[in-house]
C-alpha positions in Angstrom: 95.2 86.2 113.6 94.7 87.9 110.5 96.7 90.7 109.4 93.5 93.5 109.7 94.9 96.7 108.1 92.1 98.9 109.0 92.3 98.3 112.5 95.8 100.4 112.4 95.2 102.5 109.3 91.5 104.2 110.3 92.9 104.9 114.1 96.2 106.2 112.3 94.1 108.1 109.9 91.6 109.6 112.4 94.6 110.4 114.5 96.3 112.7 111.6 93.1 115.0 111.4 92.1 115.1 115.3 91.9 119.0 116.2 94.3 119.2 119.1 96.2 115.6 119.2 99.9 115.9 120.3 101.6 114.4 117.9 104.4 112.2 118.7 107.3 113.0 116.0 107.1 109.7 114.3 102.9 110.2 114.0 103.8 113.0 111.9 105.7 111.8 109.3 102.8 110.4 107.0 101.6 114.4 106.9 105.0 115.1 105.6 104.9 112.5 103.0 101.7 113.5 101.7 103.0 116.7 101.0 106.2 115.6 99.4 104.0 112.8 97.6 101.7 116.1 96.6 104.6 118.3 95.4 105.8 115.6 93.5 102.9 115.7 91.4 103.3 118.3 89.3 105.9 116.3 86.8 103.4 113.1 86.8 101.6 114.2 83.7 98.6 116.0 82.8 97.0 114.4 85.4 99.0 115.3 88.3 99.4 118.9 86.9 95.7 119.2 87.1 95.6 118.6 90.8 98.2 120.8 91.5 96.5 123.6 89.4 93.2 123.2 91.1 94.9 122.7 94.7 97.2 126.0 93.9 93.5 127.9 93.0 91.7 126.2 95.8 94.3 127.6 98.4 94.7 131.2 96.7 90.7 131.3 96.7 90.6 130.1 100.4 93.0 132.5 101.6 91.2 135.9 99.8 88.0 134.4 101.0 90.0 134.4 104.5 91.6 137.8 104.6 88.4 139.8 103.4 86.2 137.3 105.4 88.2 137.4 109.1 91.1 139.7 108.6 90.5 142.9 107.5 87.1 143.3 110.0 89.2 141.8 113.0 92.0 144.7 112.0 89.2 147.0 111.5 87.5 145.9 114.6 90.4 145.3 117.1 88.5 141.7 117.9 89.3 138.4 117.1 86.4 135.7 118.2 87.2 131.7 118.0 84.7 131.4 115.4 86.8 133.8 113.3 89.8 131.8 114.0 87.9 128.3 112.6 
């Protein structure tokens, strides 16, 4: 039988983003490897620095939006719903 990488890679990729998945420690390695690769992009020339700057800006804006839209109202009302967490 011919080696088909899609049969191996697609289920693993889905498993890594599946909500609530109980992953084996070996399945977590690609997640950390991707994070390490992403952290190393900053030294990879203009392209890497642009990607890192874009991701950092995105993370800061999402955090600010989360604080304003979810955290402050839940602090004031004393109630956080599953919708807020999502």
